Wavefront OBJ file of the C-alpha trace (Angstrom):
o trace
v 0.000 0.000 0.000
v 2.825 2.392 0.887
v 4.659 1.611 -2.345
v 1.442 2.249 -4.333
v 0.973 5.629 -2.645
v 4.581 6.642 -3.339
v 4.182 5.652 -6.977
v 0.933 7.639 -7.275
v 2.482 10.775 -5.797
v 5.544 10.557 -8.032
v 3.488 10.062 -11.151
v 1.118 12.879 -10.248
v 3.971 15.339 -9.669
v 5.661 14.526 -12.941
v 2.630 14.161 -15.190
v 0.566 16.915 -13.628
v 3.209 19.538 -12.928
v 5.640 18.798 -15.731
v 3.448 17.997 -18.736
v 5.930 19.577 -21.129
v 8.839 17.385 -20.048
v 10.356 14.801 -22.345
v 8.937 11.276 -22.471
v 12.194 10.096 -20.954
v 11.266 11.791 -17.675
v 8.048 9.796 -17.531
v 9.982 6.618 -18.306
v 12.402 7.342 -15.495
v 9.614 7.744 -12.976
v 7.929 4.600 -14.252
v 11.177 2.719 -13.729
v 11.397 4.075 -10.174
v 7.872 2.913 -9.476
v 8.623 -0.581 -10.755
v 11.798 -0.740 -8.676
v 9.918 0.351 -5.566
v 7.504 -2.553 -5.979
v 9.909 -5.318 -7.011
v 10.671 -8.043 -4.484
v 14.067 -9.699 -4.072
v 15.147 -13.044 -2.665
v 18.831 -13.383 -1.823
v 21.159 -16.060 -0.494
v 23.704 -15.314 2.243
v 26.465 -17.904 2.714
v 28.805 -17.922 5.707
v 32.110 -19.322 6.882
v 30.586 -20.229 10.269
v 28.853 -23.341 11.573
v 25.094 -22.839 11.487
v 23.786 -20.875 14.508
v 27.161 -20.657 16.258
v 26.582 -18.031 18.995
v 27.334 -14.478 17.837
v 29.285 -15.363 14.678
v 26.675 -17.721 13.288
v 23.597 -15.975 14.619
v 24.680 -12.516 13.394
v 23.838 -13.159 9.724
v 20.484 -14.614 10.800
v 19.747 -11.410 12.709
v 20.842 -9.322 9.739
v 18.393 -11.179 7.512
v 15.556 -10.542 9.962
v 16.416 -6.844 10.203
v 16.424 -6.374 6.436
v 13.171 -8.315 6.081
v 11.450 -6.164 8.703
v 12.828 -2.837 7.486
v 11.900 -3.586 3.891
v 8.454 -4.959 4.786
v 9.449 -8.181 3.073
v 10.705 -6.575 -0.115
v 14.184 -8.060 0.390
v 14.249 -11.545 1.879
v 17.583 -13.187 2.701
v 18.065 -16.909 3.303
v 21.140 -17.758 5.369
v 23.281 -20.851 4.787
v 25.887 -22.085 7.268
v 29.318 -23.332 6.215
v 28.996 -26.415 4.039
v 25.276 -26.069 3.357
v 25.548 -24.359 -0.027
v 29.304 -23.890 -0.365
v 32.311 -24.771 1.743
v 33.596 -22.264 4.289
v 36.665 -21.547 2.151
v 34.573 -20.969 -0.996
v 32.475 -18.033 0.204
v 34.551 -15.287 -1.414
v 34.561 -16.860 -4.879
v 30.896 -17.875 -4.693
v 29.726 -14.348 -3.907
v 32.065 -12.832 -6.503
v 30.572 -15.152 -9.119
v 26.999 -14.449 -8.044
v 26.268 -17.974 -6.811
v 25.067 -16.181 -3.697
v 24.421 -12.468 -3.372
v 26.015 -12.100 0.075
v 28.653 -13.702 2.273
v 29.564 -13.375 5.957
v 33.079 -14.213 7.062
v 36.473 -12.681 7.750
v 38.750 -10.951 5.246
v 41.889 -12.721 6.473
v 40.533 -15.968 5.043
v 41.185 -14.545 1.570
v 44.907 -13.771 1.843
v 45.374 -16.056 -1.162
v 43.494 -13.441 -3.185
v 45.374 -10.501 -1.666
v 47.632 -10.796 1.409
v 46.695 -7.285 2.531
v 43.055 -8.374 2.913
v 44.025 -9.599 6.389
v 44.334 -5.977 7.528
v 40.563 -5.607 7.274
v 40.068 -8.304 9.880
v 42.944 -7.526 12.211
v 46.655 -6.918 12.560
v 48.778 -8.609 15.233
v 49.284 -6.045 18.015
v 46.961 -3.716 16.116
v 43.769 -1.848 16.973
v 40.972 -3.031 19.224
v 37.332 -3.095 18.118
v 36.534 0.525 18.970
v 39.652 1.750 17.219
v 39.066 -0.508 14.207
v 35.499 0.735 13.771
v 36.750 4.315 13.964
v 39.339 3.675 11.245
v 36.886 1.906 8.954
v 34.093 4.458 9.220
v 35.921 7.721 9.877
v 39.552 7.097 8.937
v 39.283 6.016 5.325
v 39.549 2.275 5.973
v 36.248 1.277 4.374
v 37.049 3.185 1.183
v 40.383 1.351 0.892
v 38.673 -1.977 1.578
v 36.200 -1.366 -1.231
v 39.012 -0.373 -3.561
v 40.770 -3.666 -2.775
v 37.652 -5.746 -3.491
v 36.586 -3.807 -6.598
v 38.384 -6.159 -9.052
v 36.497 -9.085 -7.524
v 33.064 -7.517 -8.127
v 32.475 -7.336 -4.370
v 31.370 -4.616 -1.970
v 32.586 -5.191 1.617
v 30.944 -3.880 4.791
v 31.874 -4.508 8.404
v 29.176 -6.588 10.097
v 30.525 -7.768 13.425
v 33.523 -7.802 15.737
v 34.701 -10.301 18.324
v 36.640 -7.805 20.411
v 40.007 -8.938 21.812
v 40.389 -12.683 21.365
v 42.233 -15.327 23.371
v 45.699 -16.529 22.352
v 44.374 -20.067 22.080
v 44.220 -23.633 23.356
v 47.377 -25.704 23.871
v 48.076 -29.273 24.856
v 51.350 -28.296 26.460
v 52.547 -25.345 28.491
v 54.200 -22.412 26.727
v 57.005 -21.270 28.996
v 59.500 -20.052 26.408
v 60.014 -19.458 22.702
v 61.419 -22.966 22.460
v 57.973 -24.368 23.230
v 56.672 -22.923 19.951
v 59.142 -24.908 17.849
v 57.345 -27.416 15.663
v 53.959 -26.663 17.255
v 51.152 -27.500 14.827
v 48.653 -24.711 15.443
v 45.456 -23.731 13.698
v 45.746 -19.982 13.162
v 44.724 -17.776 10.188
v 45.756 -14.372 8.899
v 49.063 -12.638 9.421
v 49.302 -14.240 12.856
v 49.939 -17.521 11.038
v 53.046 -16.139 9.332
v 54.245 -14.684 12.639
v 53.939 -18.116 14.264
v 55.705 -19.672 11.289
v 58.693 -17.384 11.799
v 58.656 -18.200 15.489
v 59.199 -21.849 14.570
v 55.641 -23.172 14.760
v 53.795 -24.969 11.943
v 50.596 -22.986 11.300
v 47.604 -24.763 9.800
v 44.388 -23.256 8.465
v 41.160 -25.082 9.260
v 37.547 -23.885 9.155
v 35.761 -23.780 12.498
v 33.829 -26.975 11.937
v 37.057 -29.037 11.671
v 38.936 -27.704 14.691
v 37.595 -29.997 17.431
v 38.297 -33.263 15.607
v 41.715 -32.080 14.439
v 42.740 -31.200 17.981
v 41.227 -34.386 19.379
v 43.052 -36.635 16.911
v 46.400 -34.858 17.117
v 46.328 -33.396 13.615
v 47.079 -30.127 15.427
v 48.641 -29.471 18.839
v 47.021 -26.102 19.468
v 44.387 -23.789 18.086
v 43.011 -20.336 18.381
v 39.351 -19.777 17.567
v 37.674 -16.717 19.078
v 37.118 -16.428 22.814
v 35.325 -18.136 25.717
v 31.778 -17.945 24.302
v 32.511 -19.582 20.957
v 35.358 -21.758 22.203
v 33.148 -23.392 24.822
v 30.425 -23.922 22.208
v 32.890 -25.871 20.049
v 33.912 -27.922 23.099
v 37.600 -27.061 22.805
v 38.016 -27.459 26.571
v 37.362 -31.164 26.091
v 40.433 -31.637 23.890
v 42.949 -29.131 25.270
v 44.063 -28.270 28.794
v 45.726 -24.859 28.679
v 43.955 -21.658 27.665
v 46.318 -18.761 26.971
v 45.895 -15.000 26.736
v 46.270 -12.229 25.510
v 45.126 -12.528 21.901
v 48.148 -10.749 20.430
v 47.249 -12.005 16.945
v 43.657 -10.676 17.040
v 43.182 -7.588 19.222
v 39.869 -7.393 17.392
v 38.371 -9.309 14.508
v 36.249 -7.263 12.138
v 33.727 -9.557 10.480
v 32.797 -8.770 6.904
v 29.609 -8.782 4.910
v 30.528 -9.090 1.258
v 27.895 -8.310 -1.358
v 28.028 -9.092 -5.053
v 28.359 -5.677 -6.686
v 25.990 -6.389 -9.569
v 23.329 -7.662 -7.169
v 23.756 -4.683 -4.855
v 23.468 -2.174 -7.673
v 20.307 -3.884 -8.907
v 18.568 -2.950 -5.645
v 16.594 0.278 -5.337
v 18.470 2.886 -3.324
v 16.289 2.459 -0.236
v 17.094 -1.261 -0.092
v 20.810 -0.586 -0.524
v 20.662 1.749 2.460
v 18.773 -0.865 4.485
v 21.507 -3.438 3.840
v 24.187 -0.965 4.893
v 22.235 0.074 7.986
v 21.611 -3.522 9.007
v 25.322 -4.303 8.669
v 26.217 -1.388 10.955
v 23.640 -2.526 13.497
v 24.893 -6.130 13.479
v 28.466 -4.882 13.760
v 27.698 -3.342 17.148
v 25.319 -6.099 18.182
v 27.927 -8.848 17.818
v 30.501 -6.934 19.851
v 27.901 -6.304 22.553
v 27.061 -10.002 22.732
v 30.671 -11.122 22.989
v 31.390 -8.566 25.714
v 28.272 -9.546 27.654
v 28.733 -13.319 27.465
v 32.469 -14.042 27.348
v 33.016 -13.715 31.078
v 30.314 -16.197 32.060
v 31.757 -18.710 29.595
v 35.281 -18.155 30.888
v 34.125 -18.609 34.469
v 32.425 -21.856 33.490
v 35.504 -23.126 31.667
v 37.771 -22.501 34.654
v 35.496 -23.352 37.574
v 33.375 -26.143 36.114
v 35.685 -27.738 33.556
v 39.078 -27.265 35.178
v 40.653 -25.344 32.315
v 44.044 -23.857 33.233
v 44.093 -20.170 32.321
v 47.602 -18.938 31.526
v 49.278 -15.721 30.368
v 51.855 -15.957 27.624
v 55.367 -15.170 28.938
v 56.557 -11.620 28.327
v 59.577 -12.701 26.287
v 57.334 -14.736 23.979
v 55.041 -11.756 23.447
v 58.009 -9.458 22.780
v 59.416 -11.812 20.139
v 56.041 -12.211 18.464
v 55.682 -8.415 18.352
v 59.042 -8.055 16.596
v 58.139 -10.739 14.092
v 54.748 -9.115 13.488
v 56.444 -5.855 12.528
v 58.510 -7.749 9.957
v 55.506 -9.521 8.469
v 53.394 -6.380 8.238
v 56.227 -4.445 6.585
v 56.556 -7.158 3.949
v 52.831 -7.109 3.206
v 53.015 -3.335 2.753
v 55.789 -3.849 0.214
v 53.758 -6.088 -2.089
v 52.234 -3.287 -4.169
v 51.117 0.336 -4.093
v 47.601 -0.366 -2.799
v 48.907 -2.641 -0.045
v 51.256 0.115 1.055
v 48.461 2.664 1.179
v 46.275 0.313 3.217
v 48.971 -0.585 5.752
v 50.172 3.015 6.005
v 46.620 4.235 6.620
v 46.030 1.602 9.310
v 49.340 2.229 11.066
v 48.991 6.012 10.973
v 45.482 5.842 12.393
v 46.606 3.400 15.078
v 49.374 5.756 16.205
v 46.978 8.675 16.341
v 44.137 6.960 18.141
v 46.494 5.161 20.509
v 47.599 8.500 21.935
v 43.944 9.190 22.751
v 43.224 5.656 23.987
v 46.164 5.896 26.390
v 44.724 8.918 28.175
v 41.100 7.832 27.899
v 40.281 4.101 28.035
v 43.631 2.799 29.288
v 44.125 5.544 31.878
v 40.574 5.091 33.095
v 40.959 1.312 33.461
v 44.100 1.805 35.543
v 42.374 4.384 37.751
v 39.269 2.247 38.152
v 41.170 -0.913 38.994
v 43.908 0.607 41.143
v 42.282 -0.449 44.414
v 42.392 -4.085 43.287
v 46.117 -4.098 42.535
l 1 2 3 4 5 6 7 8 9 10 11 12 13 14 15 16 17 18 19 20 21 22 23 24 25 26 27 28 29 30 31 32 33 34 35 36 37 38 39 40 41 42 43 44 45 46 47 48 49 50 51 52 53 54 55 56 57 58 59 60 61 62 63 64 65 66 67 68 69 70 71 72 73 74 75 76 77 78 79 80 81 82 83 84 85 86 87 88 89 90 91 92 93 94 95 96 97 98 99 100 101 102 103 104 105 106 107 108 109 110 111 112 113 114 115 116 117 118 119 120 121 122 123 124 125 126 127 128 129 130 131 132 133 134 135 136 137 138 139 140 141 142 143 144 145 146 147 148 149 150 151 152 153 154 155 156 157 158 159 160 161 162 163 164 165 166 167 168 169 170 171 172 173 174 175 176 177 178 179 180 181 182 183 184 185 186 187 188 189 190 191 192 193 194 195 196 197 198 199 200 201 202 203 204 205 206 207 208 209 210 211 212 213 214 215 216 217 218 219 220 221 222 223 224 225 226 227 228 229 230 231 232 233 234 235 236 237 238 239 240 241 242 243 244 245 246 247 248 249 250 251 252 253 254 255 256 257 258 259 260 261 262 263 264 265 266 267 268 269 270 271 272 273 274 275 276 277 278 279 280 281 282 283 284 285 286 287 288 289 290 291 292 293 294 295 296 297 298 299 300 301 302 303 304 305 306 307 308 309 310 311 312 313 314 315 316 317 318 319 320 321 322 323 324 325 326 327 328 329 330 331 332 333 334 335 336 337 338 339 340 341 342 343 344 345 346 347 348 349 350 351 352 353 354 355 356 357 358 359 360 361 362 363 364 365 366 367 368 369 370
C-alpha cells in the first residue's frame, strides 16, 4: 500500500506539474515505481557453523532486520558453512553471483590478496573501537572497497569479536622454544608470525577444529574467545587456555555483497543493507562482551581449564616478528602500502587518545584491586 501511494504521488507530480517534459522523464519515474515494488530473494552464505553463537547468529539477525525494514521486499536466506558452499569458498561464490552475500572474515582470503588480512585484524593492532573508527571515519572502508573492486564485491563490516584469546594448547608455553614445531590452527598474518617463530601454522575452518585437535592433527588452536570456544567444546580436547590474543586484538567480520546484485537494488534497499550491517556490527561486539566472562568462568570453575598468560619474552618476540611480516605485506604493491600506512597512521593517532582515555581510566578504576 505504501509503495502504491509513493508511486501515485511521483506520477502525479511529474505528469501533472511537468506535462511539457520529455517522455524520458516519464519513463524514469515509471522505472522508479517498478523498482519500488519489485521483491528480491537473496542467499547469504557464511564461513561459520550454522547458529554458532554471535558469529553464526549474526547473519540470521541481519536477515531478519532487512526483512522487517523492507516490509518483506528483500528476503535473505542464510546458509551455514557447508550447506551451499564450503567455508573456504564463500569469497569466490559471492564474486561469481552464486550467492548475493557472504559473511566471514577478510583474512581468510589472503590467497586473493595478502593485505586483505588488515581488514580483519593486525597482530598487536587496533581493538574493536579503534578498528570501527578507522573503517568508518579514517578512510579504511574506502580502501577496503578499492581492494575488493576487481572481484566484483562490496565489503561492509558486520561484526567484531573484540580482543580474542591466544588459544588452546596441549602443552605449556614457557619459552620461545615451546613454539618450535607446534602445529597450530591460526589464520591471517598471525599464522606467518607463528611460522617465523618456529611453529607450523595450519588453516582449518571452524567446523574441523575440534576433531583435528582431538586426533592430534594439530597441537594447538586459536578460535575466538570463551563464548565460541566453549560452544565448540575445545576445553574437552585441550588443557591450557592462553591470553592475551596478540594475533587478534579485534576481529572485524565482513559482509561481502556481489556488486551487480547490490546495484540492482533500489536505493532504499541498498541503504537498508548498509544500515543492518552497521547494526549487526555493534550487536555482535555487545554479545561477545556480555557473554564471554560467564563462559570463561564456566571453563575454569566447572571444567578445570588452566588459564595462563603468555610469557613476556614470547610476546616481545612475536611483536618483533609481526612488525617484519606487516612491513613485507606493505611492500607487495602500491595499494597494499596505502592500506597498511593508513592503518598504522590511524593506530598511532588513536592510541595517543586511547592511552589517556580508556587505558588511563581502566588503571584508575582498577587501582584499588592491585
